KOLKOLKOL-621674 format. One line per 2 residues: number of its first residue (from 1); their letters; for each residue x, y, z of N, C-alpha, C, O. Coordinates in steps of 0.05 Angstrom, whole numbers, plus 5000, padded with zeros to 4 digits. Layout:
! residues N
NUM = A = X/Y/Z/X/Y/Z/X/Y/Z/X/Y/Z ~ ... .
END
This chain:
! residues 236
1 = MR = 5030/6249/8308/5053/6262/8323/5077/6244/8322/5076/6223/8335 ~ 5098/6251/8308/5123/6235/8308/5146/6249/8325/5155/6271/8320 .
3 = VT = 5153/6233/8347/5173/6246/8365/5197/6226/8368/5193/6202/8371 ~ 5222/6238/8368/5246/6226/8372/5259/6235/8398/5262/6259/8402 .
5 = VW = 5266/6217/8417/5276/6225/8441/5305/6220/8441/5312/6197/8442 ~ 5322/6239/8441/5349/6237/8441/5361/6240/8469/5354/6257/8485 .
7 = NE = 5382/6219/8474/5397/6220/8502/5426/6211/8496/5431/6192/8481 ~ 5445/6225/8509/5472/6214/8504/5478/6187/8514/5496/6173/8504 .
9 = NR = 5461/6179/8535/5463/6148/8542/5491/6144/8557/5502/6122/8554 ~ 5501/6160/8570/5526/6154/8584/5528/6149/8611/5542/6131/8621 .
11 = HE = 5510/6167/8625/5507/6160/8655/5498/6132/8662/5506/6119/8680 ~ 5478/6124/8644/5467/6097/8650/5488/6074/8650/5486/6054/8664 .
13 = QK = 5510/6080/8631/5527/6060/8626/5552/6061/8649/5566/6041/8655 ~ 5554/6082/8660/5576/6087/8680/5568/6089/8711/5584/6084/8729 .
15 = NP = 5543/6095/8715/5535/6099/8743/5512/6079/8750/5490/6081/8739 ~ 5518/6059/8768/5499/6038/8776/5471/6050/8787/5449/6038/8783 .
17 = LV = 5473/6074/8801/5449/6087/8810/5433/6095/8790/5409/6091/8791 ~ 5446/6109/8769/5431/6115/8745/5416/6093/8732/5392/6094/8725 .
19 = AE = 5431/6072/8730/5425/6049/8715/5398/6036/8731/5378/6028/8719 ~ 5402/6036/8755/5377/6028/8774/5354/6042/8770/5332/6030/8769 .
21 = IY = 5356/6069/8766/5331/6086/8766/5319/6085/8736/5295/6085/8731 ~ 5341/6082/8717/5332/6080/8687/5348/6056/8675/5368/6059/8661 .
23 = PQ = 5338/6036/8681/5350/6008/8670/5354/6009/8641/5375/6000/8631 ~ 5333/6020/8625/5340/6016/8596/5340/6048/8586/5331/6054/8564 .
25 = GI = 5351/6065/8603/5359/6089/8594/5340/6111/8601/5316/6105/8605 ~ 5347/6137/8602/5329/6159/8605/5313/6159/8580/5289/6162/8584 .
27 = HT = 5322/6157/8558/5306/6161/8535/5284/6142/8531/5264/6147/8518 ~ 5290/6117/8542/5268/6096/8539/5243/6102/8559/5221/6095/8552 .
29 = TI = 5248/6114/8582/5229/6123/8603/5213/6144/8591/5189/6140/8591 ~ 5224/6166/8580/5211/6186/8567/5195/6178/8543/5173/6188/8540 .
31 = AS = 5205/6162/8525/5191/6150/8503/5168/6135/8513/5146/6137/8501 ~ 5169/6120/8534/5145/6102/8546/5123/6121/8549/5102/6116/8537 .
33 = FL = 5124/6141/8564/5103/6155/8573/5090/6174/8548/5066/6181/8548 ~ 5108/6180/8530/5098/6195/8508/5083/6177/8491/5063/6186/8479 .
35 = QE = 5091/6151/8488/5074/6131/8475/5049/6126/8486/5029/6123/8472 ~ 5048/6124/8513/5025/6121/8528/5004/6143/8522/4980/6140/8526 .
37 = AG = 5016/6167/8514/4998/6190/8507/4989/6190/8480/4975/6209/8472 ~ 4995/6168/8464/4985/6163/8436/5002/6174/8417/4993/6177/8394 .
39 = MQ = 5030/6182/8422/5049/6188/8402/5065/6168/8391/5071/6148/8404 ~ 5075/6173/8365/5093/6155/8350/5119/6162/8361/5126/6186/8359 .
41 = VG = 5136/6145/8374/5158/6153/8386/5185/6136/8379/5185/6112/8384 ~ 5206/6147/8370/5231/6134/8367/5253/6144/8384/5252/6167/8393 .
43 = TA = 5272/6128/8388/5298/6140/8405/5320/6139/8388/5321/6127/8367 ~ 5340/6155/8400/5367/6160/8386/5385/6165/8410/5376/6175/8431 .
45 = TL = 5411/6157/8406/5435/6160/8425/5460/6170/8412/5463/6169/8388 ~ 5477/6180/8428/5500/6189/8420/5517/6173/8404/5526/6182/8383 .
47 = DE = 5521/6145/8413/5540/6129/8401/5531/6113/8375/5547/6100/8361 ~ 5504/6117/8370/5496/6108/8344/5506/6124/8320/5512/6148/8323 .
49 = PE = 5509/6113/8297/5519/6129/8272/5503/6151/8269/5478/6150/8273 ~ 5517/6176/8262/5509/6203/8261/5491/6209/8289/5473/6225/8288 .
51 = HG = 5497/6196/8311/5482/6201/8337/5453/6191/8332/5436/6198/8348 ~ 5448/6175/8314/5418/6168/8312/5401/6187/8297/5377/6182/8293 .
53 = LT = 5412/6208/8288/5398/6234/8278/5405/6233/8247/5413/6253/8236 ~ 5401/6210/8234/5403/6213/8204/5386/6232/8191/5368/6242/8204 .
55 = DE = 5390/6239/8165/5371/6257/8150/5342/6246/8151/5322/6260/8154 ~ 5342/6219/8147/5314/6206/8149/5301/6206/8172/5277/6208/8172 .
57 = VL = 5316/6203/8194/5304/6208/8221/5292/6235/8228/5269/6237/8236 ~ 5310/6258/8224/5303/6283/8225/5279/6294/8209/5262/6309/8219 .
59 = VA = 5279/6286/8185/5256/6292/8164/5230/6282/8174/5210/6295/8169 ~ 5231/6257/8190/5208/6244/8197/5200/6249/8228/5184/6235/8239 .
61 = TD = 5214/6272/8240/5212/6278/8266/5195/6306/8267/5202/6326/8254 ~ 5172/6306/8282/5157/6330/8286/5170/6344/8310/5175/6368/8309 .
63 = VL = 5175/6332/8330/5187/6343/8356/5210/6326/8363/5210/6301/8361 ~ 5232/6340/8371/5257/6324/8383/5258/6329/8410/5253/6352/8417 .
65 = VW = 5263/6311/8429/5269/6315/8457/5298/6309/8461/5310/6290/8451 ~ 5308/6327/8476/5338/6325/8480/5349/6325/8507/5345/6344/8522 .
67 = WG = 5365/6303/8515/5374/6302/8541/5404/6295/8539/5411/6273/8529 ~ 5423/6314/8548/5452/6310/8550/5463/6323/8574/5451/6339/8588 .
69 = HI = 5487/6314/8579/5500/6327/8604/5532/6325/8602/5546/6346/8603 ~ 5545/6300/8599/5574/6298/8605/5587/6294/8577/5612/6293/8576 .
71 = AH = 5571/6293/8555/5584/6289/8530/5575/6311/8507/5575/6305/8483 ~ 5568/6334/8515/5562/6355/8499/5581/6357/8475/5572/6357/8452 .
73 = EE = 5607/6359/8481/5626/6365/8461/5631/6341/8441/5643/6344/8420 ~ 5621/6318/8447/5623/6295/8429/5602/6298/8407/5605/6284/8386 .
75 = VS = 5580/6315/8411/5561/6318/8389/5573/6331/8364/5585/6352/8366 ~ 5571/6318/8342/5581/6330/8318/5570/6359/8308/5546/6365/8307 .
77 = DE = 5587/6373/8302/5577/6402/8292/5561/6398/8269/5542/6414/8266 ~ 5563/6382/8251/5552/6377/8228/5521/6369/8236/5502/6378/8223 .
79 = IV = 5517/6352/8257/5493/6342/8263/5476/6366/8278/5452/6369/8274 ~ 5491/6382/8295/5479/6403/8304/5467/6424/8285/5446/6435/8290 .
81 = KK = 5481/6430/8264/5475/6447/8242/5446/6434/8227/5428/6449/8220 ~ 5446/6409/8226/5423/6398/8213/5399/6396/8233/5376/6398/8225 .
83 = VQ = 5404/6395/8256/5381/6397/8275/5372/6427/8279/5348/6432/8283 ~ 5390/6447/8277/5384/6474/8275/5365/6478/8254/5342/6488/8258 .
85 = QR = 5375/6469/8229/5358/6476/8206/5330/6465/8207/5311/6478/8198 ~ 5328/6440/8219/5302/6430/8221/5284/6445/8238/5261/6448/8232 .
87 = VL = 5295/6455/8261/5281/6475/8279/5271/6497/8263/5247/6503/8262 ~ 5290/6510/8249/5282/6535/8232/5259/6528/8212/5241/6544/8207 .
89 = DG = 5260/6503/8202/5242/6493/8183/5213/6486/8196/5193/6484/8182 ~ 5213/6483/8223/5190/6478/8235/5187/6459/8257/5169/6460/8273 .
91 = MG = 5209/6439/8259/5210/6419/8280/5209/6430/8306/5224/6448/8313 ~ 5192/6418/8324/5194/6429/8353/5217/6416/8365/5227/6395/8357 .
93 = LI = 5227/6431/8389/5251/6420/8403/5244/6423/8433/5237/6444/8442 ~ 5246/6401/8447/5245/6403/8478/5272/6395/8491/5281/6372/8490 .
95 = VL = 5284/6414/8503/5309/6411/8518/5305/6410/8546/5294/6428/8559 ~ 5314/6386/8557/5312/6378/8586/5338/6382/8599/5360/6378/8588 .
97 = HS = 5331/6392/8627/5354/6391/8648/5380/6401/8636/5379/6421/8622 ~ 5400/6389/8639/5429/6395/8632/5433/6398/8600/5456/6402/8590 .
99 = GH = 5411/6397/8587/5411/6400/8557/5414/6430/8552/5419/6438/8530 ~ 5412/6445/8572/5417/6475/8573/5447/6482/8561/5450/6503/8549 .
101 = FS = 5466/6466/8564/5493/6468/8558/5497/6453/8529/5519/6455/8518 ~ 5480/6441/8518/5482/6428/8494/5491/6447/8470/5487/6471/8472 .
103 = KI = 5503/6436/8449/5510/6454/8429/5487/6463/8414/5487/6486/8404 ~ 5467/6446/8413/5443/6456/8396/5429/6477/8412/5423/6497/8399 .
105 = FK = 5424/6476/8438/5412/6499/8451/5426/6524/8452/5414/6545/8448 ~ 5455/6523/8458/5466/6546/8458/5467/6559/8426/5467/6584/8424 .
107 = EL = 5469/6544/8407/5469/6554/8381/5444/6569/8375/5444/6590/8362 ~ 5421/6557/8385/5395/6572/8379/5391/6592/8398/5375/6609/8391 .
109 = MG = 5402/6595/8422/5401/6616/8440/5419/6640/8435/5412/6663/8440 ~ 5443/6633/8424/5462/6654/8419/5476/6668/8444/5486/6690/8445 .
111 = TS = 5473/6649/8467/5486/6661/8493/5501/6636/8506/5501/6614/8494 ~ 5513/6639/8529/5530/6620/8540/5512/6599/8551/5519/6576/8550 .
113 = CD = 5488/6607/8561/5468/6588/8574/5480/6577/8603/5475/6555/8612 ~ 5495/6594/8613/5510/6587/8636/5492/6591/8663/5472/6606/8661 .
115 = LK = 5497/6579/8684/5482/6582/8709/5497/6574/8734/5520/6565/8733 ~ 5484/6578/8757/5495/6564/8782/5484/6536/8785/5463/6530/8774 .
117 = WR = 5497/6520/8798/5487/6496/8803/5496/6484/8833/5516/6493/8844 ~ 5482/6466/8841/5492/6450/8866/5477/6422/8870/5452/6422/8870 .
119 = EA = 5492/6402/8873/5479/6373/8876/5477/6364/8906/5494/6351/8916 ~ 5454/6374/8918/5454/6369/8947/5426/6351/8953/5421/6346/8977 .
121 = GE = 5411/6344/8937/5388/6329/8939/5368/6344/8954/5356/6334/8973 ~ 5364/6371/8947/5347/6389/8960/5316/6388/8949/5312/6377/8927 .
123 = KE = 5297/6399/8962/5272/6401/8952/5269/6422/8929/5282/6444/8930 ~ 5255/6418/8910/5252/6436/8889/5219/6441/8887/5203/6422/8884 .
125 = RL = 5212/6466/8887/5182/6472/8881/5180/6489/8854/5189/6512/8852 ~ 5167/6477/8835/5164/6489/8809/5136/6504/8809/5116/6490/8806 .
127 = WV = 5134/6529/8812/5113/6548/8810/5104/6551/8782/5120/6555/8763 ~ 5076/6549/8778/5065/6554/8751/5061/6584/8752/5045/6595/8767 .
129 = LD = 5075/6596/8735/5072/6626/8730/5050/6634/8708/5039/6656/8709 ~ 5044/6618/8689/5028/6621/8669/5004/6599/8668/5005/6581/8652 .
131 = PS = 4984/6600/8686/4965/6576/8690/4947/6573/8664/4933/6552/8662 ~ 4946/6591/8646/4931/6588/8622/4947/6575/8601/4935/6566/8581 .
133 = HP = 4974/6572/8602/4989/6560/8580/4983/6534/8576/4979/6520/8596 ~ 4983/6525/8553/4977/6495/8546/4995/6474/8561/4988/6452/8568 .
135 = IA = 5022/6486/8563/5041/6467/8576/5035/6463/8604/5044/6443/8615 ~ 5021/6479/8618/5015/6476/8644/4989/6465/8648/4980/6463/8671 .
137 = DG = 4974/6456/8626/4948/6440/8629/4949/6416/8646/4965/6398/8643 ~ 4932/6415/8665/4929/6392/8685/4947/6393/8709/4948/6375/8726 .
139 = IG = 4963/6416/8711/4980/6419/8732/4970/6440/8754/4959/6460/8746 ~ 4972/6435/8782/4963/6452/8802/4977/6477/8802/4988/6486/8781 .
141 = EY = 4979/6490/8827/4995/6515/8829/5025/6510/8828/5040/6528/8819 ~ 5036/6487/8836/5063/6481/8833/5064/6450/8831/5045/6436/8835 .
143 = IE = 5091/6441/8826/5101/6411/8828/5122/6414/8847/5139/6432/8847 ~ 5121/6395/8865/5142/6392/8885/5156/6367/8884/5145/6345/8887 .
145 = LE = 5184/6369/8880/5201/6348/8879/5220/6346/8904/5235/6365/8911 ~ 5218/6322/8916/5231/6321/8944/5263/6321/8942/5276/6326/8961 .
147 = QE = 5274/6314/8919/5302/6313/8915/5310/6321/8886/5303/6306/8868 ~ 5324/6344/8880/5333/6352/8855/5362/6365/8859/5371/6371/8881 .
149 = EM = 5374/6367/8835/5397/6382/8832/5387/6416/8831/5367/6423/8819 ~ 5403/6431/8845/5395/6458/8841/5407/6474/8818/5431/6472/8813 .
151 = YG = 5391/6488/8805/5400/6508/8783/5392/6533/8795/5370/6535/8806 ~ 5410/6555/8792/5404/6578/8803/5409/6604/8787/5427/6601/8771 .
153 = EH = 5399/6626/8787/5401/6647/8773/5430/6660/8777/5440/6657/8799 ~ 5443/6674/8758/5432/6684/8737/5433/6661/8714/5455/6648/8713 .
155 = FD = 5415/6654/8698/5414/6638/8676/5420/6655/8653/5404/6673/8648 ~ 5441/6650/8637/5447/6666/8616/5432/6658/8590/5444/6645/8573 .
157 = IP = 5409/6666/8586/5394/6658/8565/5379/6682/8556/5376/6700/8573 ~ 5369/6687/8529/5355/6707/8521/5328/6708/8540/5321/6688/8553 .
159 = VP = 5317/6729/8539/5292/6733/8555/5270/6716/8542/5266/6719/8518 ~ 5256/6697/8556/5240/6677/8544/5213/6692/8531/5202/6712/8541 .
161 = DE = 5205/6679/8507/5181/6690/8498/5156/6687/8518/5138/6703/8522 ~ 5160/6663/8530/5137/6658/8552/5154/6644/8577/5170/6626/8573 .
163 = LV = 5148/6652/8600/5159/6639/8624/5137/6621/8636/5120/6632/8649 ~ 5136/6597/8635/5115/6580/8644/5120/6574/8676/5102/6577/8692 .
165 = FM = 5144/6567/8682/5150/6556/8706/5177/6570/8717/5196/6575/8703 ~ 5173/6575/8747/5198/6582/8761/5201/6566/8784/5182/6563/8799 .
167 = SW = 5226/6557/8790/5234/6542/8814/5244/6557/8837/5259/6576/8835 ~ 5234/6546/8859/5250/6552/8885/5261/6528/8897/5248/6507/8897 .
169 = FQ = 5285/6530/8907/5299/6508/8920/5304/6513/8947/5308/6536/8956 ~ 5305/6490/8963/5306/6491/8990/5330/6511/9002/5328/6525/9022 .
171 = GG = 5354/6510/8986/5374/6526/8994/5370/6557/8990/5387/6573/8998 ~ 5348/6564/8976/5341/6593/8974/5344/6604/8944/5336/6627/8939 .
173 = EV = 5356/6589/8926/5357/6600/8899/5330/6600/8884/5312/6586/8892 ~ 5328/6614/8862/5306/6613/8844/5316/6607/8816/5340/6610/8811 .
175 = FR = 5299/6597/8798/5308/6592/8772/5288/6592/8752/5267/6582/8759 ~ 5289/6602/8726/5269/6604/8708/5270/6575/8692/5286/6570/8675 .
177 = SG = 5250/6557/8701/5251/6530/8695/5235/6521/8671/5239/6499/8661 ~ 5219/6537/8662/5202/6530/8639/5200/6552/8621/5184/6570/8626 .
179 = CT = 5216/6552/8599/5216/6574/8582/5210/6565/8552/5216/6543/8543 ~ 5197/6583/8538/5190/6579/8509/5205/6600/8493/5212/6622/8501 .
181 = YK = 5209/6590/8468/5220/6608/8447/5211/6599/8416/5206/6576/8410 ~ 5210/6617/8402/5204/6611/8373/5232/6617/8358/5244/6638/8361 .
183 = RG = 5240/6600/8343/5262/6605/8323/5255/6596/8294/5249/6573/8288 ~ 5255/6619/8277/5249/6611/8250/5217/6603/8253/5200/6617/8263 .
185 = NG = 5212/6576/8240/5185/6567/8243/5181/6548/8265/5160/6537/8269 ~ 5203/6543/8279/5200/6521/8300/5196/6532/8330/5203/6555/8336 .
187 = KI = 5186/6517/8347/5181/6524/8373/5199/6506/8394/5203/6482/8390 ~ 5209/6520/8416/5228/6506/8435/5217/6512/8461/5206/6533/8467 .
189 = FY = 5220/6490/8479/5213/6490/8503/5235/6480/8522/5242/6456/8521 ~ 5245/6496/8538/5267/6487/8557/5253/6479/8585/5237/6495/8594 .
191 = FR = 5258/6459/8597/5246/6447/8620/5269/6437/8638/5285/6420/8629 ~ 5272/6448/8665/5294/6445/8680/5299/6416/8694/5320/6404/8696 .
193 = PG = 5273/6407/8704/5280/6381/8725/5290/6358/8709/5285/6357/8685 ~ 5305/6339/8721/5313/6314/8707/5342/6308/8714/5355/6298/8695 .
195 = HE = 5354/6312/8737/5377/6304/8744/5380/6272/8743/5362/6259/8751 ~ 5401/6261/8733/5399/6233/8729/5402/6215/8754/5394/6192/8753 .
197 = TY = 5411/6223/8775/5411/6205/8801/5383/6206/8814/5379/6191/8833 ~ 5365/6222/8806/5337/6225/8818/5315/6216/8802/5314/6224/8779 .
199 = PT = 5296/6201/8810/5274/6188/8794/5255/6209/8781/5232/6203/8778 ~ 5263/6233/8773/5248/6254/8764/5228/6249/8743/5205/6259/8743 .
201 = YH = 5239/6233/8722/5221/6225/8700/5202/6204/8703/5188/6196/8684 ~ 5201/6195/8728/5180/6173/8737/5157/6192/8750/5135/6181/8754 .
203 = NK = 5158/6218/8757/5142/6233/8769/5119/6237/8747/5126/6244/8724 ~ 5093/6232/8752/5069/6236/8735/5066/6265/8725/5059/6271/8702 .
205 = EI = 5071/6283/8744/5067/6312/8738/5088/6323/8719/5082/6338/8701 ~ 5114/6315/8724/5135/6320/8705/5126/6306/8680/5126/6319/8659 .
207 = QR = 5119/6282/8678/5111/6269/8653/5091/6285/8638/5094/6289/8614 ~ 5071/6294/8653/5049/6310/8641/5060/6338/8629/5050/6346/8608 .
209 = VI = 5081/6352/8643/5090/6374/8629/5105/6370/8605/5102/6386/8587 ~ 5122/6349/8602/5135/6342/8581/5118/6333/8558/5125/6339/8535 .
211 = TN = 5097/6320/8561/5076/6311/8541/5063/6337/8532/5058/6341/8509 ~ 5058/6353/8551/5043/6377/8540/5059/6395/8524/5050/6408/8505 .
213 = GV = 5089/6396/8533/5108/6411/8517/5111/6400/8486/5114/6415/8467 ~ 5110/6373/8485/5115/6363/8458/5089/6372/8441/5091/6381/8418 .
215 = KW = 5065/6366/8454/5043/6373/8439/5040/6406/8432/5030/6413/8411 ~ 5050/6421/8449/5050/6448/8442/5071/6456/8421/5066/6475/8405 .
217 = AA = 5095/6442/8421/5117/6447/8402/5111/6433/8374/5129/6436/8357 ~ 5093/6421/8368/5087/6406/8346/5089/6427/8321/5083/6451/8325 .
219 = PT = 5095/6418/8299/5095/6440/8275/5068/6449/8267/5050/6433/8266 ~ 5066/6475/8261/5043/6487/8249/5037/6475/8221/5055/6472/8204 .
221 = ER = 5014/6469/8215/5007/6457/8189/5006/6478/8166/4985/6485/8156 ~ 5026/6487/8160/5029/6506/8137/5055/6505/8122/5075/6493/8132 .
223 = NR = 5056/6517/8100/5081/6516/8085/5103/6535/8097/5096/6556/8108 ~ 5125/6527/8095/5151/6546/8104/5150/6572/8087/5147/6572/8062 .
225 = PV = 5152/6594/8101/5151/6619/8083/5174/6617/8065/5194/6604/8070 ~ 5168/6634/8042/5188/6634/8018/5205/6660/8024/5195/6682/8029 .
227 = YG = 5231/6655/8022/5250/6675/8027/5264/6683/8003/5262/6668/7984 ~ 5280/6705/8001/5295/6714/7979/5282/6732/7960/5261/6743/7967 .
229 = NA = 5293/6735/7938/5283/6757/7917/5253/6745/7907/5247/6722/7900 ~ 5236/6768/7910/5208/6760/7903/5197/6775/7879/5202/6799/7876 .
231 = KP = 5181/6761/7863/5165/6776/7842/5142/6792/7853/5133/6785/7874 ~ 5132/6810/7840/5113/6826/7853/5087/6811/7849/5084/6797/7828 .
233 = LE = 5068/6814/7868/5039/6802/7864/5020/6819/7846/5001/6809/7833 ~ 5026/6844/7847/5011/6862/7831/5029/6871/7807/5053/6867/7810 .
235 = KL = 5018/6882/7783/5032/6891/7761/5045/6918/7767/5031/6935/7778 ~ 5069/6922/7763/5083/6948/7769/5088/6961/7744/5100/6983/7744 .
END
């Protein structure tokens, strides 16, 4: 399993609180627990050449994990198209938290991906709606986070192929927090928790869900279907 964890890596440079929680960046924290799960993991950030997503990196990536927030518009449209094509070709994509507004997620969803939000450090309870789903493996009835940013409905996304988690927030809102999709030959998992000023990615249950999600999104071992004009298999 070859995984690339992409992070815009801007909050860590600007906000001392974020730097304290993730001293080597959100991407390094995520990469560390995926490596502990036995995966081959690399990282890439916005300010690297080609955002760290060169053709060589993308071809060698089975699953791409994406975290972005304040610099979505700085991501090159050319790189977005390359990532989109890799997903259509079979690469898995895990989109985390504010990555819902990334160019790549909106491109693959075809909608605004807009939502309600509030940053008030309130409790979040993520209920497991599909306990038999492999992404929920090892998770109890719910995950409780003492502090998180609120995302609320309506979430302007296509109806998910599968809805694995639903969040409830202390302020009363609910949100579809664990959604899966298939696009072309690739699988996509959107997972909501992960605001940068809270230590969410240090939570073992959140780590378990992301690890499960990466395993689920791994490419299927088969050739990509052939499209276009086709010769008959039988004699006409």
